[in-house]
ROVOFI-76764 format. One record per residue: residue number from 1; x, y, z of N, C-alpha, C in turn; residue in three letters. Coordinates in nm, 4 decimals. Example, Ala and Ser with C-alpha at 12.3 -4.5 7.8 and 13.67 -1.06 7.14 Angstrom:
<atoms>
[1 [1.3190 -0.5690 0.7800] [1.2300 -0.4500 0.7800] [1.3200 -0.3300 0.7800] 'ALA']
[2 [1.2850 -0.2250 0.7080] [1.3670 -0.1060 0.7140] [1.2900 0.0030 0.7870] 'SER']
</atoms>
This chain:
<atoms>
[1 [11.5607 9.6050 11.7643] [11.4440 9.5532 11.8166] [11.3550 9.5423 11.7201] 'UNK']
[2 [11.2598 9.4435 11.7000] [11.1637 9.4190 11.6306] [11.0577 9.4751 11.6856] 'UNK']
[3 [10.9300 9.4771 11.6053] [10.7909 9.5278 11.6579] [10.7335 9.3966 11.7293] 'UNK']
[4 [10.7725 9.2956 11.7084] [10.7150 9.1838 11.8298] [10.7784 9.1907 11.9476] 'UNK']
[5 [10.9077 9.2382 11.9529] [10.9624 9.2564 12.0810] [10.9192 9.3617 12.1717] 'UNK']
[6 [10.8890 9.4753 12.1028] [10.8183 9.5639 12.1699] [10.6682 9.5408 12.2308] 'UNK']
[7 [10.6146 9.4882 12.1486] [10.4967 9.4421 12.1808] [10.5037 9.3146 12.3294] 'UNK']
[8 [10.5844 9.2613 12.3173] [10.5986 9.1635 12.4238] [10.6543 9.2404 12.5604] 'UNK']
[9 [10.7485 9.3129 12.5402] [10.7873 9.4066 12.6555] [10.6876 9.4906 12.6873] 'UNK']
[10 [10.5961 9.5745 12.6140] [10.4488 9.6136 12.6556] [10.3806 9.5459 12.7296] 'UNK']
[11 [10.3470 9.4441 12.6852] [10.2546 9.3466 12.7335] [10.2964 9.3065 12.9080] 'UNK']
[12 [10.4454 9.2630 12.8914] [10.5010 9.2459 13.0310] [10.4890 9.3514 13.1217] 'UNK']
[13 [10.5014 9.4765 13.0777] [10.4927 9.5702 13.1803] [10.3271 9.5996 13.2107] 'UNK']
[14 [10.2536 9.5723 13.1354] [10.1144 9.5726 13.1581] [10.0542 9.4777 13.2867] 'UNK']
[15 [10.1274 9.3626 13.2312] [10.0698 9.2936 13.3549] [10.1528 9.3068 13.4784] 'UNK']
[16 [10.2442 9.3638 13.4758] [10.3500 9.3930 13.6372] [10.2464 9.3688 13.7488] 'UNK']
[17 [10.1140 9.4441 13.7558] [10.0618 9.4440 13.8882] [10.0163 9.3020 13.8996] 'UNK']
[18 [9.9964 9.2159 13.8282] [9.8969 9.0974 13.8557] [9.9548 8.9928 13.9677] 'UNK']
[19 [10.0630 8.9964 13.9210] [10.1483 8.8666 14.0386] [10.1567 8.9131 14.1504] 'UNK']
[20 [10.1921 9.0764 14.1624] [10.1844 9.1267 14.3178] [10.1020 9.1153 14.3509] 'UNK']
[21 [9.9702 9.1532 14.3165] [9.8372 9.1526 14.3891] [9.7789 9.0495 14.4082] 'UNK']
[22 [9.8316 8.9342 14.3091] [9.7584 8.8128 14.3784] [9.8568 8.7465 14.4666] 'UNK']
[23 [9.9799 8.7571 14.4857] [10.0626 8.7269 14.5932] [9.9843 8.7697 14.7394] 'UNK']
[24 [9.9530 8.9415 14.7274] [9.9307 9.0125 14.8290] [9.7752 8.9507 14.8698] 'UNK']
[25 [9.6708 8.9337 14.7834] [9.5593 8.8598 14.8133] [9.5738 8.7531 14.8657] 'UNK']
[26 [9.6455 8.6582 14.8758] [9.6996 8.5002 14.9042] [9.7420 8.5513 15.0445] 'UNK']
[27 [9.8319 8.6133 15.0718] [9.8726 8.6580 15.2004] [9.7919 8.6989 15.2689] 'UNK']
[28 [9.7092 8.7965 15.2304] [9.6072 8.8407 15.3375] [9.5121 8.7531 15.3415] 'UNK']
[29 [9.4842 8.6753 15.2762] [9.4076 8.5462 15.3106] [9.4378 8.4726 15.4239] 'UNK']
[30 [9.5839 8.4564 15.4394] [9.6197 8.4072 15.5409] [9.6291 8.4439 15.6678] 'UNK']
[31 [9.6593 8.6072 15.6522] [9.6725 8.6746 15.7743] [9.5327 8.6946 15.8317] 'UNK']
[32 [9.3881 8.6825 15.7227] [9.2629 8.6891 15.7847] [9.2311 8.5703 15.8626] 'UNK']
[33 [9.2982 8.4366 15.8292] [9.2602 8.3114 15.8688] [9.3205 8.3563 16.0285] 'UNK']
[34 [9.4645 8.3578 16.0500] [9.4928 8.3904 16.1686] [9.4196 8.4929 16.2586] 'UNK']
[35 [9.3817 8.6087 16.2076] [9.3167 8.6774 16.3076] [9.1871 8.6417 16.3343] 'UNK']
[36 [9.1549 8.5706 16.2355] [8.9960 8.5111 16.2917] [9.0065 8.3866 16.4153] 'UNK']
[37 [9.1188 8.3319 16.3901] [9.1321 8.2255 16.5328] [9.2315 8.3038 16.6731] 'UNK']
[38 [9.2672 8.4256 16.6511] [9.3387 8.4785 16.7552] [9.2561 8.5605 16.8319] 'UNK']
[39 [9.1401 8.6126 16.7707] [9.0633 8.7282 16.7984] [8.9695 8.6915 16.9466] 'UNK']
[40 [8.9242 8.8090 17.0046] [8.8851 8.7974 17.1291] [8.7010 8.7682 17.1086] 'UNK']
[41 [8.7108 8.6461 17.0735] [8.5589 8.6183 17.0708] [8.5387 8.6427 16.8794] 'UNK']
[42 [8.4448 8.6838 16.8386] [8.3602 8.6876 16.7099] [8.4683 8.7808 16.6088] 'UNK']
[43 [8.5272 8.7687 16.5320] [8.6109 8.8384 16.4670] [8.5388 8.9425 16.3701] 'UNK']
[44 [8.4288 8.9214 16.3432] [8.3379 9.0394 16.2987] [8.3248 9.1503 16.3887] 'UNK']
[45 [8.3645 9.1395 16.5048] [8.3861 9.2532 16.5663] [8.5235 9.3030 16.6204] 'UNK']
[46 [8.6095 9.2111 16.5380] [8.7449 9.2644 16.5815] [8.7916 9.3680 16.4777] 'UNK']
[47 [8.8368 9.4914 16.5109] [8.8776 9.5972 16.4088] [8.9698 9.5382 16.3125] 'UNK']
[48 [9.0795 9.4676 16.3538] [9.1926 9.4400 16.2639] [9.1258 9.3235 16.1809] 'UNK']
[49 [9.0694 9.2421 16.1880] [8.9845 9.1609 16.0937] [8.9037 9.2219 15.9859] 'UNK']
[50 [8.7958 9.3333 16.0420] [8.7612 9.3898 15.9650] [8.8174 9.4956 15.8430] 'UNK']
[51 [8.9433 9.5541 15.8872] [9.0413 9.5931 15.8476] [9.0803 9.5153 15.7358] 'UNK']
[52 [9.1045 9.4134 15.7387] [9.1787 9.3054 15.6554] [9.0753 9.2884 15.5428] 'UNK']
[53 [8.9584 9.2288 15.6129] [8.8377 9.2160 15.5217] [8.8468 9.3107 15.4258] 'UNK']
[54 [8.7963 9.4525 15.4545] [8.7910 9.5715 15.3677] [8.8952 9.5694 15.2756] 'UNK']
[55 [9.0146 9.5499 15.2986] [9.1295 9.5937 15.2001] [9.1081 9.4465 15.1122] 'UNK']
[56 [9.0791 9.3412 15.1784] [9.0771 9.2337 15.0746] [8.9943 9.2180 14.9805] 'UNK']
[57 [8.8813 9.2623 15.0449] [8.7638 9.2907 14.9317] [8.8211 9.3823 14.7672] 'UNK']
[58 [8.8968 9.4922 14.8439] [8.9327 9.5928 14.7450] [9.0200 9.5450 14.6504] 'UNK']
[59 [9.1399 9.4668 14.7084] [9.2273 9.3992 14.6060] [9.1628 9.2846 14.5215] 'UNK']
[60 [9.0503 9.1929 14.5991] [9.0122 9.1361 14.4699] [8.9093 9.1768 14.3733] 'UNK']
[61 [8.8558 9.2797 14.4063] [8.7970 9.3577 14.2959] [8.8829 9.4224 14.1619] 'UNK']
[62 [9.0116 9.4664 14.2304] [9.1141 9.4873 14.1285] [9.1381 9.4008 14.0540] 'UNK']
[63 [9.1714 9.2503 14.1244] [9.2517 9.1637 14.0769] [9.1290 9.0928 13.9676] 'UNK']
[64 [9.0260 9.0794 14.0185] [8.9329 9.0441 13.9347] [8.8809 9.1003 13.8048] 'UNK']
[65 [8.8942 9.2555 13.8118] [8.8758 9.3138 13.7052] [9.0058 9.3320 13.5926] 'UNK']
[66 [9.1114 9.3018 13.6642] [9.2317 9.2866 13.5559] [9.2297 9.1883 13.4799] 'UNK']
[67 [9.1871 9.0570 13.5540] [9.1671 8.9046 13.4932] [9.0479 8.9144 13.4507] 'UNK']
[68 [8.9760 8.9749 13.3975] [8.8069 8.9314 13.3633] [8.8180 8.8956 13.2486] 'UNK']
[69 [8.9228 8.9594 13.1404] [8.9569 8.8938 13.0022] [8.9396 8.7495 12.9833] 'UNK']
[70 [8.9905 8.7106 13.0509] [9.0084 8.5385 13.0757] [8.9036 8.4749 13.1513] 'UNK']
[71 [8.8697 8.5495 13.2540] [8.7815 8.4789 13.3328] [8.6606 8.4853 13.3236] 'UNK']
[72 [8.5722 8.5769 13.2437] [8.4503 8.5949 13.2445] [8.4075 8.6175 13.0880] 'UNK']
[73 [8.5116 8.5958 12.9900] [8.4756 8.6385 12.8486] [8.3892 8.4837 12.8120] 'UNK']
[74 [8.2835 8.5032 12.6981] [8.2425 8.3907 12.6984] [8.3143 8.2981 12.5898] 'UNK']
[75 [8.3087 8.1674 12.6183] [8.3641 8.0535 12.5734] [8.3960 8.0788 12.3959] 'UNK']
[76 [8.3193 8.1131 12.3373] [8.3496 8.1431 12.2016] [8.4543 8.2499 12.1903] 'UNK']
[77 [8.4669 8.3649 12.2695] [8.5866 8.4154 12.2697] [8.7444 8.3842 12.3288] 'UNK']
[78 [8.7389 8.2809 12.3515] [8.8616 8.1755 12.3988] [8.9209 8.1190 12.3280] 'UNK']
[79 [9.0675 8.0912 12.3110] [9.1155 8.0088 12.2187] [9.1391 7.9150 12.2998] 'UNK']
[80 [9.1956 7.7738 12.2638] [9.1936 7.6339 12.3408] [9.2820 7.6486 12.4791] 'UNK']
[81 [9.3931 7.7306 12.4399] [9.4772 7.7411 12.5634] [9.4289 7.8124 12.6858] 'UNK']
[82 [9.3241 7.9155 12.6354] [9.2691 8.0291 12.7630] [9.1504 7.9209 12.7983] 'UNK']
[83 [9.0672 7.8469 12.7272] [9.0091 7.7484 12.7888] [9.0360 7.6655 12.8634] 'UNK']
[84 [9.1760 7.6208 12.8318] [9.2041 7.4855 12.9213] [9.2583 7.5756 13.0770] 'UNK']
[85 [9.3019 7.6806 13.0566] [9.3612 7.7556 13.1680] [9.2276 7.8201 13.2764] 'UNK']
[86 [9.1315 7.8544 13.1979] [8.9956 7.9091 13.2812] [8.9373 7.7757 13.3438] 'UNK']
[87 [8.9381 7.6727 13.2780] [8.8441 7.5695 13.3152] [8.9719 7.4961 13.4358] 'UNK']
[88 [9.0865 7.5241 13.4259] [9.1712 7.4278 13.5346] [9.1556 7.5104 13.6639] 'UNK']
[89 [9.1671 7.6637 13.6486] [9.1594 7.7291 13.7783] [9.0412 7.7374 13.8393] 'UNK']
[90 [8.9155 7.7316 13.7475] [8.7485 7.7252 13.8203] [8.7615 7.5709 13.8779] 'UNK']
[91 [8.8130 7.4890 13.8142] [8.8239 7.3698 13.9033] [8.9077 7.3665 14.0474] 'UNK']
[92 [8.9962 7.4131 13.9994] [9.0793 7.4259 14.1663] [8.9911 7.5142 14.2754] 'UNK']
[93 [8.9350 7.6068 14.2008] [8.8744 7.7001 14.2948] [8.7472 7.6329 14.3620] 'UNK']
[94 [8.6986 7.5367 14.2659] [8.5526 7.4693 14.3237] [8.6190 7.3645 14.4273] 'UNK']
[95 [8.7340 7.2500 14.3833] [8.7703 7.1870 14.4984] [8.8178 7.2531 14.6091] 'UNK']
[96 [8.9067 7.3763 14.6005] [8.9228 7.4351 14.7366] [8.7938 7.4723 14.8413] 'UNK']
[97 [8.6940 7.5165 14.7671] [8.5821 7.5681 14.8254] [8.5156 7.4448 14.9048] 'UNK']
[98 [8.4837 7.3188 14.8317] [8.4712 7.2043 14.9304] [8.5632 7.1729 15.0185] 'UNK']
[99 [8.6963 7.1862 15.0150] [8.7749 7.1288 15.0967] [8.7647 7.2600 15.2162] 'UNK']
[100 [8.7440 7.3645 15.1860] [8.7289 7.4790 15.3282] [8.5935 7.4187 15.3897] 'UNK']
[101 [8.5048 7.4110 15.3040] [8.3885 7.3717 15.3727] [8.3959 7.2321 15.4901] 'UNK']
[102 [8.4800 7.1441 15.4122] [8.4914 7.0225 15.4937] [8.5677 7.0648 15.6105] 'UNK']
[103 [8.6989 7.1297 15.6279] [8.7728 7.1731 15.7433] [8.6873 7.2498 15.8151] 'UNK']
[104 [8.6332 7.3352 15.8183] [8.4838 7.3978 15.8870] [8.4180 7.3193 15.9764] 'UNK']
[105 [8.3583 7.2322 15.8834] [8.2705 7.1140 15.9259] [8.3423 7.0235 16.0476] 'UNK']
[106 [8.4575 6.9983 15.9918] [8.5580 6.8936 16.0947] [8.5826 7.0094 16.2257] 'UNK']
[107 [8.6202 7.1128 16.2193] [8.6987 7.1974 16.3179] [8.5599 7.1852 16.4038] 'UNK']
[108 [8.4381 7.2206 16.3586] [8.2963 7.2542 16.4434] [8.2390 7.1136 16.5244] 'UNK']
[109 [8.2727 7.0100 16.4578] [8.2755 6.8484 16.5196] [8.3701 6.8609 16.6199] 'UNK']
[110 [8.4779 6.8771 16.5796] [8.5979 6.8452 16.6941] [8.5735 6.9282 16.8163] 'UNK']
[111 [8.5194 7.0394 16.8076] [8.5412 7.1492 16.8849] [8.3920 7.2017 16.9409] 'UNK']
[112 [8.3257 7.1079 16.9050] [8.1920 7.1345 16.9445] [8.1425 7.1753 17.1110] 'UNK']
[113 [8.2328 7.1411 17.1665] [8.2143 7.1596 17.3360] [8.2538 7.2908 17.3477] 'UNK']
[114 [8.3560 7.3384 17.2847] [8.4308 7.4611 17.3264] [8.3871 7.5729 17.2548] 'UNK']
[115 [8.2909 7.6824 17.3254] [8.2304 7.7958 17.2697] [8.3080 7.8804 17.2260] 'UNK']
[116 [8.4437 7.9102 17.2702] [8.5363 8.0262 17.2165] [8.5974 7.9615 17.0918] 'UNK']
[117 [8.5974 7.8564 17.0772] [8.6571 7.7965 16.9062] [8.5154 7.8115 16.8211] 'UNK']
[118 [8.4100 7.7464 16.8444] [8.2905 7.7878 16.7948] [8.2457 7.9060 16.7485] 'UNK']
[119 [8.2568 8.0426 16.8664] [8.2438 8.1733 16.8197] [8.3353 8.2155 16.6934] 'UNK']
[120 [8.4510 8.1666 16.6682] [8.5139 8.2014 16.5901] [8.5317 8.1574 16.4351] 'UNK']
[121 [8.4089 8.0282 16.4153] [8.3923 7.9556 16.3216] [8.3528 8.0550 16.1942] 'UNK']
[122 [8.2401 8.1539 16.2057] [8.2027 8.2552 16.1223] [8.2911 8.3182 16.0291] 'UNK']
[123 [8.3682 8.3988 16.1107] [8.4828 8.4572 16.0163] [8.6076 8.3443 15.9357] 'UNK']
[124 [8.6156 8.2346 16.0465] [8.7188 8.1539 15.9511] [8.6320 8.0717 15.8416] 'UNK']
[125 [8.4999 8.0528 15.8378] [8.4144 8.0402 15.7071] [8.4286 8.1439 15.6017] 'UNK']
[126 [8.4042 8.2596 15.6612] [8.3806 8.3727 15.5672] [8.5401 8.3699 15.5100] 'UNK']
[127 [8.6553 8.3705 15.5452] [8.7496 8.3714 15.4987] [8.8292 8.2831 15.4321] 'UNK']
[128 [8.7633 8.1380 15.4314] [8.8184 8.0532 15.3623] [8.6938 8.0300 15.2065] 'UNK']
[129 [8.5950 8.0735 15.2394] [8.5048 8.0753 15.1065] [8.5263 8.1966 15.0313] 'UNK']
[130 [8.5720 8.2773 15.0920] [8.5864 8.4209 14.9852] [8.7054 8.3847 14.8990] 'UNK']
[131 [8.8206 8.3346 14.9930] [8.9733 8.2988 14.9353] [8.9544 8.2019 14.8087] 'UNK']
[132 [8.8442 8.0766 14.8404] [8.8295 7.9787 14.7413] [8.7670 8.0372 14.6497] 'UNK']
[133 [8.6596 8.1499 14.6407] [8.6016 8.2269 14.5582] [8.7103 8.3191 14.4321] 'UNK']
[134 [8.7805 8.3448 14.5401] [8.9211 8.4280 14.4574] [9.0073 8.3664 14.3586] 'UNK']
[135 [9.0219 8.2136 14.4297] [9.1215 8.1429 14.4032] [9.1483 8.1286 14.2271] 'UNK']
[136 [9.0455 8.1605 14.1759] [9.0410 8.1567 14.0059] [9.1371 8.2670 13.9799] 'UNK']
[137 [9.1085 8.3827 14.0374] [9.1525 8.5099 13.9545] [9.3021 8.5523 14.0569] 'UNK']
[138 [9.3200 8.4652 14.1695] [9.4477 8.4590 14.2275] [9.5723 8.3682 14.1158] 'UNK']
[139 [9.4860 8.2484 14.0758] [9.5936 8.1763 14.0068] [9.6019 8.2350 13.8615] 'UNK']
[140 [9.5146 8.3148 13.7972] [9.5101 8.3658 13.6547] [9.6233 8.4723 13.6763] 'UNK']
[141 [9.6098 8.5572 13.7946] [9.7218 8.6417 13.8188] [9.8620 8.6263 13.8295] 'UNK']
[142 [9.8841 8.5011 13.8990] [9.9899 8.4371 13.9415] [10.0548 8.4103 13.7955] 'UNK']
[143 [9.9839 8.3505 13.7056] [10.0342 8.3139 13.5728] [10.0812 8.3975 13.4890] 'UNK']
[144 [9.9876 8.5531 13.5208] [10.0373 8.6680 13.4513] [9.9203 8.6588 13.3152] 'UNK']
[145 [9.8302 8.6114 13.3155] [9.7326 8.5832 13.2211] [9.6132 8.6674 13.2280] 'UNK']
[146 [9.5655 8.7486 13.1604] [9.4597 8.8496 13.1596] [9.3358 8.8186 13.0607] 'UNK']
[147 [9.4065 8.7673 12.9520] [9.3364 8.7796 12.8515] [9.2955 8.8856 12.7698] 'UNK']
[148 [9.3468 8.9790 12.7847] [9.3417 9.1066 12.7190] [9.3844 9.0965 12.6024] 'UNK']
[149 [9.5023 9.0264 12.5535] [9.5908 9.0662 12.4531] [9.5113 9.0027 12.3463] 'UNK']
[150 [9.4337 8.9152 12.3293] [9.3458 8.8320 12.2110] [9.2583 8.9021 12.1247] 'UNK']
[151 [9.2821 8.9094 12.0231] [9.2395 8.9793 11.9015] [9.0742 8.9674 11.9104] 'UNK']
[152 [9.0480 8.8684 11.9832] [8.8626 8.8228 11.9765] [8.7982 8.8769 12.1028] 'UNK']
[153 [8.8886 8.9562 12.1665] [8.8107 9.0271 12.2847] [8.8058 9.1755 12.2832] 'UNK']
[154 [8.7049 9.2636 12.2717] [8.6776 9.3973 12.2426] [8.5991 9.4109 12.3813] 'UNK']
[155 [8.6201 9.5206 12.4288] [8.5214 9.6074 12.5274] [8.4133 9.6782 12.4690] 'UNK']
[156 [8.3076 9.6269 12.4607] [8.1674 9.6913 12.4095] [8.0762 9.7866 12.5241] 'UNK']
</atoms>
């Protein structure tokens, strides 16, 4: 085994939790959308949605801290490939945020005379906006890129 192979295996082991955590965060977002729509009234008073919300926030915090090397590093510390990846995931997150906002507006217009549906909109909007804001971290986690292996990144 060459030293380079050992380094690759160590990096692969270190990145191990990124993908499962990103998948869990995405799946939990879907669960939260469903819970926001099946709750009796406002989901902010529904204990299942609130538990999912707290777990979601903890997962997002962990995933974000694991991908911060690429997601939050100054542009000067990124190589060309890392810049392209970061810009792409940020653009996708922005587009999803705009789309999620439009979905909520369309639901509000379509169901404006149905108070039961309108009452559930705040939790739906919260879930969709949080998911859109977390999408860059989710995509970085799915790609396995965390940016920590770069020589130019140093925690100071």
